[in-house]
VOGUKE-756191 format. One record per residue (C-alpha): x, y, z; residue number from 1. Coordinates in pm, whole numbers, padded with zeros to 5 digits. Each point is the difference from the previous one (the first is absolute). Layout:
N
+--------+--------+--------+-----+
!      u !      v !      w ! num !
+--------+--------+--------+-----+
!      X !      Y !      Z ! NUM !
...
+--------+--------+--------+-----+
***
This chain:
215
+--------+--------+--------+-----+
!      u !      v !      w ! num !
+--------+--------+--------+-----+
!  01728 !  02415 !  03132 !   1 !
! -00159 !  00271 ! -00254 !   2 !
! -00159 ! -00049 ! -00305 !   3 !
!  00286 !  00205 ! -00169 !   4 !
!  00190 ! -00318 !  00122 !   5 !
! -00218 ! -00263 ! -00233 !   6 !
!  00069 !  00178 ! -00332 !   7 !
!  00104 ! -00239 ! -00301 !   8 !
!  00364 ! -00136 !  00061 !   9 !
!  00261 !  00168 ! -00238 !  10 !
!  00098 ! -00326 ! -00180 !  11 !
!  00343 ! -00001 ! -00160 !  12 !
!  00142 ! -00241 ! -00257 !  13 !
!  00205 ! -00275 !  00163 !  14 !
!  00292 ! -00200 ! -00197 !  15 !
! -00030 ! -00324 !  00197 !  16 !
!  00343 !  00052 !  00200 !  17 !
! -00182 !  00129 !  00280 !  18 !
!  00069 ! -00202 !  00356 !  19 !
! -00266 ! -00192 !  00182 !  20 !
!  00139 !  00049 !  00359 !  21 !
! -00025 ! -00129 !  00350 !  22 !
!  00124 !  00231 !  00235 !  23 !
!  00348 !  00101 ! -00132 !  24 !
!  00020 ! -00345 ! -00196 !  25 !
! -00067 ! -00021 ! -00390 !  26 !
! -00201 ! -00317 ! -00055 !  27 !
! -00103 !  00042 ! -00345 !  28 !
! -00044 !  00248 ! -00285 !  29 !
! -00320 !  00121 ! -00166 !  30 !
!  00094 ! -00165 ! -00337 !  31 !
!  00024 ! -00342 !  00195 !  32 !
! -00390 !  00089 !  00090 !  33 !
! -00101 !  00088 ! -00354 !  34 !
!  00179 ! -00319 ! -00127 !  35 !
! -00224 ! -00203 !  00262 !  36 !
! -00310 !  00189 ! -00058 !  37 !
! -00019 !  00090 ! -00374 !  38 !
!  00176 ! -00286 ! -00190 !  39 !
! -00332 ! -00134 ! -00081 !  40 !
! -00086 !  00198 ! -00296 !  41 !
! -00258 ! -00225 ! -00135 !  42 !
! -00269 !  00052 !  00252 !  43 !
! -00280 !  00203 ! -00026 !  44 !
!  00127 !  00251 !  00261 !  45 !
!  00375 !  00055 ! -00107 !  46 !
! -00087 ! -00040 ! -00384 !  47 !
! -00242 !  00298 !  00044 !  48 !
!  00268 !  00196 !  00180 !  49 !
!  00259 ! -00083 ! -00292 !  50 !
! -00264 !  00094 ! -00239 !  51 !
! -00021 !  00332 !  00152 !  52 !
!  00351 !  00056 ! -00015 !  53 !
!  00022 ! -00102 ! -00365 !  54 !
! -00255 !  00243 ! -00094 !  55 !
!  00176 !  00266 !  00220 !  56 !
!  00349 ! -00064 ! -00155 !  57 !
! -00143 !  00041 ! -00352 !  58 !
! -00151 !  00311 !  00102 !  59 !
!  00306 !  00158 !  00159 !  60 !
! -00205 ! -00013 !  00347 !  61 !
!  00197 ! -00256 !  00188 !  62 !
!  00254 !  00239 !  00182 !  63 !
! -00197 !  00031 !  00328 !  64 !
! -00169 ! -00266 !  00191 !  65 !
! -00331 ! -00154 ! -00032 !  66 !
! -00301 !  00095 !  00188 !  67 !
! -00221 ! -00240 !  00145 !  68 !
! -00341 !  00030 ! -00034 !  69 !
!  00026 !  00319 ! -00206 !  70 !
! -00332 !  00091 ! -00203 !  71 !
!  00240 ! -00079 ! -00335 !  72 !
!  00270 ! -00242 ! -00017 !  73 !
!  00211 !  00279 ! -00219 !  74 !
!  00022 !  00365 ! -00019 !  75 !
!  00246 !  00125 ! -00281 !  76 !
!  00188 !  00316 ! -00029 !  77 !
! -00248 !  00125 ! -00260 !  78 !
! -00280 ! -00051 !  00250 !  79 !
! -00160 ! -00302 ! -00161 !  80 !
! -00140 ! -00249 !  00236 !  81 !
!  00009 ! -00353 ! -00090 !  82 !
! -00111 ! -00306 !  00159 !  83 !
!  00157 ! -00357 ! -00060 !  84 !
! -00161 ! -00329 ! -00008 !  85 !
!  00158 ! -00348 ! -00030 !  86 !
! -00079 ! -00368 ! -00036 !  87 !
!  00172 ! -00315 ! -00092 !  88 !
! -00079 ! -00347 ! -00138 !  89 !
!  00268 ! -00132 !  00240 !  90 !
!  00029 !  00017 !  00376 !  91 !
!  00234 ! -00109 !  00252 !  92 !
! -00187 ! -00268 !  00158 !  93 !
! -00073 ! -00348 ! -00181 !  94 !
! -00269 !  00015 ! -00272 !  95 !
! -00225 ! -00235 ! -00157 !  96 !
! -00018 !  00219 ! -00282 !  97 !
!  00078 !  00378 ! -00090 !  98 !
! -00186 !  00264 !  00154 !  99 !
! -00320 !  00190 ! -00177 ! 100 !
!  00129 !  00332 ! -00027 ! 101 !
! -00159 !  00311 !  00051 ! 102 !
!  00061 !  00382 !  00124 ! 103 !
! -00145 !  00171 !  00293 ! 104 !
! -00220 !  00316 ! -00122 ! 105 !
! -00210 !  00077 !  00265 ! 106 !
! -00052 !  00361 !  00104 ! 107 !
!  00103 !  00082 !  00360 ! 108 !
! -00026 !  00258 !  00302 ! 109 !
!  00336 !  00175 !  00002 ! 110 !
!  00217 !  00029 !  00317 ! 111 !
!  00247 !  00301 !  00033 ! 112 !
!  00330 ! -00104 !  00153 ! 113 !
!  00086 !  00366 !  00081 ! 114 !
! -00342 !  00059 !  00200 ! 115 !
! -00086 ! -00349 !  00095 ! 116 !
! -00348 !  00060 ! -00131 ! 117 !
! -00219 ! -00219 ! -00226 ! 118 !
! -00208 !  00166 ! -00258 ! 119 !
! -00360 ! -00128 ! -00026 ! 120 !
! -00023 !  00039 ! -00373 ! 121 !
!  00056 ! -00345 ! -00193 ! 122 !
!  00153 !  00037 ! -00326 ! 123 !
!  00292 ! -00058 ! -00218 ! 124 !
!  00292 !  00281 !  00084 ! 125 !
!  00256 ! -00054 ! -00251 ! 126 !
!  00024 !  00149 ! -00346 ! 127 !
!  00149 ! -00308 ! -00183 ! 128 !
!  00009 ! -00403 !  00106 ! 129 !
!  00291 ! -00201 ! -00075 ! 130 !
! -00106 ! -00361 ! -00009 ! 131 !
!  00318 ! -00235 !  00029 ! 132 !
! -00016 ! -00376 ! -00082 ! 133 !
!  00261 ! -00233 !  00089 ! 134 !
! -00112 ! -00214 ! -00301 ! 135 !
!  00282 ! -00260 !  00015 ! 136 !
! -00163 ! -00339 !  00067 ! 137 !
!  00329 ! -00238 !  00049 ! 138 !
!  00039 ! -00042 !  00342 ! 139 !
!  00361 ! -00143 ! -00003 ! 140 !
!  00127 !  00343 ! -00196 ! 141 !
! -00226 !  00236 !  00190 ! 142 !
!  00183 !  00320 !  00078 ! 143 !
! -00214 !  00338 !  00089 ! 144 !
!  00351 !  00206 ! -00059 ! 145 !
! -00013 ! -00111 ! -00353 ! 146 !
! -00190 !  00284 ! -00154 ! 147 !
! -00056 ! -00220 ! -00334 ! 148 !
! -00210 ! -00214 !  00224 ! 149 !
! -00268 !  00317 !  00036 ! 150 !
! -00241 !  00148 ! -00232 ! 151 !
! -00141 !  00338 !  00135 ! 152 !
! -00349 !  00158 ! -00117 ! 153 !
! -00044 !  00384 !  00055 ! 154 !
! -00374 !  00130 !  00016 ! 155 !
! -00141 !  00355 !  00082 ! 156 !
! -00191 ! -00013 !  00323 ! 157 !
! -00290 !  00158 ! -00184 ! 158 !
! -00037 ! -00291 ! -00225 ! 159 !
! -00056 ! -00226 !  00313 ! 160 !
! -00250 !  00271 !  00140 ! 161 !
! -00180 !  00016 ! -00325 ! 162 !
! -00018 ! -00370 ! -00070 ! 163 !
!  00010 ! -00182 !  00341 ! 164 !
! -00110 !  00246 !  00248 ! 165 !
! -00053 ! -00235 !  00285 ! 166 !
!  00181 ! -00336 ! -00090 ! 167 !
!  00233 ! -00140 !  00245 ! 168 !
!  00251 ! -00175 ! -00234 ! 169 !
!  00060 ! -00098 ! -00346 ! 170 !
!  00182 ! -00265 ! -00200 ! 171 !
!  00249 !  00053 ! -00272 ! 172 !
! -00233 ! -00085 ! -00285 ! 173 !
! -00264 !  00250 !  00123 ! 174 !
!  00286 !  00277 !  00043 ! 175 !
!  00112 ! -00076 ! -00354 ! 176 !
! -00356 !  00106 ! -00121 ! 177 !
!  00037 !  00358 !  00162 ! 178 !
!  00313 !  00033 ! -00241 ! 179 !
!  00288 !  00094 !  00229 ! 180 !
!  00357 !  00053 ! -00095 ! 181 !
!  00191 ! -00311 !  00027 ! 182 !
!  00368 !  00043 !  00023 ! 183 !
!  00282 ! -00138 !  00160 ! 184 !
!  00221 !  00139 !  00281 ! 185 !
!  00205 !  00227 ! -00252 ! 186 !
! -00332 !  00157 ! -00156 ! 187 !
! -00152 !  00080 !  00346 ! 188 !
!  00089 !  00369 !  00030 ! 189 !
! -00148 !  00053 ! -00333 ! 190 !
! -00321 ! -00185 !  00035 ! 191 !
! -00080 !  00163 !  00368 ! 192 !
!  00075 !  00338 ! -00148 ! 193 !
! -00248 ! -00067 ! -00292 ! 194 !
! -00283 ! -00122 !  00215 ! 195 !
!  00045 !  00284 !  00263 ! 196 !
! -00018 !  00267 ! -00269 ! 197 !
! -00286 ! -00176 ! -00222 ! 198 !
! -00350 !  00181 !  00011 ! 199 !
! -00146 ! -00295 ! -00187 ! 200 !
! -00293 ! -00144 !  00187 ! 201 !
! -00040 ! -00387 ! -00112 ! 202 !
! -00339 ! -00080 ! -00139 ! 203 !
! -00179 ! -00324 ! -00022 ! 204 !
! -00194 ! -00233 !  00266 ! 205 !
!  00074 !  00009 !  00348 ! 206 !
!  00167 ! -00266 !  00180 ! 207 !
! -00270 ! -00220 !  00184 ! 208 !
!  00028 ! -00190 !  00312 ! 209 !
!  00284 ! -00059 !  00277 ! 210 !
!  00273 ! -00225 ! -00160 ! 211 !
!  00213 ! -00246 !  00205 ! 212 !
!  00213 !  00173 !  00236 ! 213 !
!  00376 !  00038 ! -00049 ! 214 !
!  00252 ! -00256 !  00070 ! 215 !
+--------+--------+--------+-----+
***
């Protein structure tokens, strides 16, 4: 096998009707797998993927497919690089109390899916962060597909670099002190555009310490 055979796969968008085959017999459909694997939208992994999709939809960037482990979560038609983080008070499992919510903001090394290489530089590579809080706190009516149960906070990455250069996580209360744009789903596109185009550097004291890890 030559190295040319090991380049990135070309991923085409599927619709769920594709057959799962054993010899010539159809034993299921891709949609059946999606229902089996992805119906729990309240667990940390799937909630995070859903949050990325919601933001991509708001930005008109959901037409293709998601790239796992890309250096940023979303790239818009305008060339904006968007990082998406999510958190929630409620989880799928039994809880004695709501989770202490926080968002992951740690700088990271970057992996390039096209070349299979990792950059040694540890930094934040997006232009904008979108923090997605599933704020609903009634477990009996929790529905991550109900956009009224979400609040979104949008912040230029440069503000995190200025105020929280090495911090690994941040709680909503600390995030609000950085003056993000708070919006619902319908205002996301405008908020991201404003933050991406903003040249304002936040002033004030830097974040201190390492907050609790995200839930």
